[in-house]
N, C-alpha and C positions, 0 to 999 in steps of 0.2 A: 341238767342241776350243775350249778355252780358251786364249787368247794373252795374253802379255806383251807390253804395247805402252810400257813404260818405255823411254825412249832411255838406253842404258848410257853415260851422259857420262864417267863415271871412265875408262872404257875409250878413250873419243876423245879425251883432252886432249891439244893438240897438233895435232890433225888439223885439214886444210885443207878448210873448209866453204865454197862458194860460195852465196850466198843471193840469190834473187829478190825485191829492194827496190823495190816499187812506189811507196813514199810514202805507205801507208795504214798505218792502226794495226797490223794483223795481220801484218804482215810486218817493221813497225819492233819490235813486242815479239818476234818471232821472233829477230831479230837481237840484241836487248838479252839473251835466254836463252841462246843460243848464246854470246854473248862469255863471258856470267856462268859458265858451264860449262867454260871453258877452252879452246875451238876457237880456232883461227885463221879468223877470220871475213872474206872479201872480199864486198861486196854488189854486185850487178850490177843497173842499172836496165836494162829491156828497153823499147826505143823500135820499137814494131811495126805503126804506121800513119803514112803521111805525111800529114802535116794539110793540109786543102785550105780552112781557114777560120780566122778569128782566135779564134773561141770554142773550137776545139779545140787550138790551138797555146797558147792561155794556160793551158788545163786542164793539158796535157802538162807544159809549163815550171813550173807551180806544183807539180806532183808530183814534178817531178825536185828543186826547191827544197827539198821537204819530206824527200826521201830526203837530199840533201846534209848538211841540218841534223841528222837523226838520226845520221849517221855521223859528224859532227864532234862530237856529244854523246857518242857511244859510243866513239870512237877507231877507228873502222874505215874501210877504204879504199873509195872507191865508184867504179866503172866503167861506162861507158855501151854499150850494143850495141844496133843497129840491124838487126832481124829484120823489116823491112817487108815485102822481097821474098819473104822466106818465108812469111809472113803471107797475102800476096796470093795466092800459087801455092799453097798447101796449104789455107788455111783461106777464104778470102774469096770465090775462085772456085768452089767448092763451095757455100757458103753462097747465092751468087746464083743457081746452078743449081737447087738445090732449090726456092727461092720461085719461079722461074720455072716450076717444074713443079707447082706450087700444094700443095708439100709444106711442112711447119714445122721447119726444121734448128734444131739445136743448136750455134752456133757456140763456145761455151765450152768442149764437149767434145772438138770436134777442135782446138782452141787448146793445150788441155792436151796433147792425144797429140803434136802437132806442132810446137807451139813451146815450152811450158816444160819437157816432158819428154822432147823429142828435140832440137831446135836450141839450146835453152838448155843442154841437158844436155851436149851433145856439144861445145859450146863451152867450159864450165866445166871439163869433165873432160879434154879434148884440149889445149885451149890453156892454161887458168888451171891446170892440174894439181890439180884439186879430187879430194878423196879422197869427197867427199859433195855433194851439192847440197841446199838447204832451200827450203823455202816456207811461205808464211803460211796453208795451206787448213786448215780445221777437218777434218783426217782423220788417222787413225793407220796405222801398219804394225807388224807383228809383230816381236819379236826373240826368238831360241831358240826356233821353234815346234818342236813334238815332230818333226815331219816334215822338218824341216832348209830349209823355204821360207818364203819371205817372203809374206806374206799383207797385202792393204789391209784396212783396218778402219773401221768408221764412225768418226768425230769423236766426243767423249763427250757434247758438247752438240747432242741431238737435233734443237733448232731450228737450228743453224748448220751440220750436217753436210755436207760437201762431196763426200764418196766418189761421190755419183753422177755428178758432173761427172769424176771421175778413174777411171772404170771401163775406159775404154779406154787408158790407160797401157800402154806396154809394160812386163810384168812382170820382164823381165831388168835395169830400171833399178832398181827397187825397193830391192835392197839397199844402194844409194849414195843414198837419198832419205831425208831426216829431215824429219819435220813437228813443229815444236817447241810450237805452240800447240794441237795436237789433244786434248789432255788437258782444255783450260780451255775456261770459256763466254766469250761476247762481254763481260759486264760484268767478270769477271776480267783480260780482257785490256786492258780501258780502265784499270782500278784499276794494272795492272803499268806501262803507259805513264805513267800520272800519277807514280808512285813515281820512274822515271827522267828524269822531267821533259821528256818527248818532247814535241814539237809538233804531233804526230799523236794524241795522247791523246783528244780530242775531235774529230777529223775526222770528217766524215758518210762513212758507207759509200759506196763507188762502186758504181753500176749501170749498165746498158746493155749493148750488146755488148761482149764480151770484145776489149780493146784499140782499140775504137774509142770507147768512153765514153758519156757522157750525151747523145747527139746526137737533135736530133727525128726519130724514127724513120721516120715517113712522108717527110719532106722527104730524110731520106738515102737511103731505099731507091729513091725516085723518081728519084734523081739518076742511079742506075745501070740500072734497069728501068722501062721505060715503063708508066704506070699505064694499065689499060683498063677502064673503068667498065663495069658491067652490072647484070643484075638480081638481085634477091633474091627467092628462092622458096621455097615449101612443099614438103614431100616429095612434094605431088600436083599440084605444078606451077603453083600460084598465086602470082601476082607480089605482094610486099607492099612491095618497095621498090627501092631501087638502091643498088649498092656502088661505090666508088671504085677499086677494084683486088683482086682475090683475094688477091693477096701482103700486105694488109694485114690480113685476117683470120685466126683462127687457132680450131680446132675447142673449142668450149665457150666461145667469147667471148660476152660479153653487152653489156658497154658499146660505145659507139660506132656501134650498127648504125643508128642514126636511123629507126627504126620506129614510127612514130606509133599510136594506138589503131586498132582496126579493130572495126568493128560484127560481123564475123564471126569474131572472134577472142575467146579466153578471158580476155583480160585479164592473162594473167602475161606474164612477161619473156620476150623471144626470145633465142634463142640458136643460135649457128653449129653446124650438127651435120655439115655435109660441103662439098665444093667439085667443081662440074663446069667440069673445066679446057676441056674441048672446045665448051661451051656458054658459056663465062665466068659462070656463075652461083654464087652463094652460097646455099646451102641452109640454110634455119633451121627450127626449132621453137619451140612455146611450153613453157614451165613446165620447172623442174628437173627433176622425176620423169619427163620422157618418155622413152620407152625409145629415141628415137633417140640420146639423150646416153651411152648405156651400153654397154659392149662385154665381151662374154664371150670373145675369145681375139684375139688378132693373130699374124700372120705375120712372120718376122724376117730381115733382110738383113746382112751384114757383123759378124758376130759378134766380139767382142773380149774374151777372157777373160784376165783376170790370170795364171792358171797352168793356161792351155789350157781347152778346153771339156771340162766336166765328164760324166763317165758318164750317158747319159741313157737312160730318162726320169729326171727329178729333181724331187723335192717340195723348193720354196724359197719365197721372197717376191719379190715385183718392185714396184717403182716404174714407172711410165708416163711420169712428168713429176717434175722436181726436189722441188716442195712435196707431192705426192701421197703419201696413206699406204702404207705398205707391205699388200699383198695376197697371200695364199697363193694359189698355182698351181702347175703342174705345166708344167717346160719339157722338150720333147720333139722328136724329129723328126717333120717333116710327111711325107705321102706322097709329095712328090717330091724329099725328102733336104734341105730347108731346115728351119729351125728354128720351131717354134710354141710360144706361151706361151698356156694354156688357164687361165683363173682361176676360184678356187671360188666366187667372187662378181663379178657385173659392175663394171667399171671405169668411172669418170668420165673422157669427153672422151680417149680415146687419139687420137693423130695420127700419120700417116704423116709420117715424117722424123725424128720425135722417138725418144729413145732409152728402151728398156726395160732398166732395170737388176736383177739378180739379187743375193739376198742370202740367208744362212743365218745367222741371228741377228747378231752383231755383224759378220760378214765382208762385205764386198764381193766375189761371185764375177766379177762383169763383165756384160756386157749386148750388145745388137744393136740396129739401127737397126728400128724398126716399119716395115715395107713395107706390109701391108693391115690392116684391122680388119674384125672380124666383131661383129654385135649380138645374133646369136642363129644356130643351127644351120641355119635358112632362109635365111641371108644367104650362105651359102657353095655 
């Protein structure tokens, strides 16, 4: 199915849109484009974390200051809302529980689902009486699709596409969502910011955990979960080093393992392939081509599909993490009624707790959380 993703701005003139303005260049340019197309724009700066150190406070204050400068230049009203309690209850407690269980969660996905497209959406529509909300995501939505439904689409810039992080959003809100920069690439966005004289034109992209920012991850996580050092072992049980805590490692990780050269080793780099939570062991192997790093199928829990679960079995493509390439697969019901994705070719470093997200060409169908991973039929 071919989709029209161009926002019908002419039909939206004078309509009220509430934009999530973070103080970054993407949302700043979104504000400029919406205002230029004749919409009534209100900007909303979301405070979703209660700062517990000076570094975090200063970063948040600087972002708020940048957002205000952008609004002053564009002639837009800026409001501030505190969703810290919602973030803690709906996102952060799940984040901690998953790490404690030895899994690798993706809080940005839950943050979009529960905060930006639920708490923020509800506030904008019910309290501020918005006709639409808008965000600075590199994603698109359809307009006037042949089936009369609103579909979530990839952003046109394949390097920046963020549909992976939006797959769990409630599809019922999409008719009232706009993605003003989804048809642009990052250099174009920065060029537009410069044309408008926005102070965020050259601002560094934010990284780190959603709404927590660029904290030192080890130090931050250790504040909430006690670290439990243990052994690093090979699949045959040979101890090759020590880890600081299972929560600090991810499947496929290479750097930071501190395993020195071994006489009985191959000389190739070491990679994390599994975690044994009961024994508090981190399991590693050598070599990027090791069979232990590649997975043929995954079982899935907590499915979230934009337009509902499609008819199965389904041929589609899948990403098992944000930067992973699309892999052709078959999505099907497993023997116990849960979902399973079987990949045409084994995928690298699929991890329990991460999301598998499914696509058909440019459309993001939705996804589910990876529960178990299987390297080959003999693993099952």
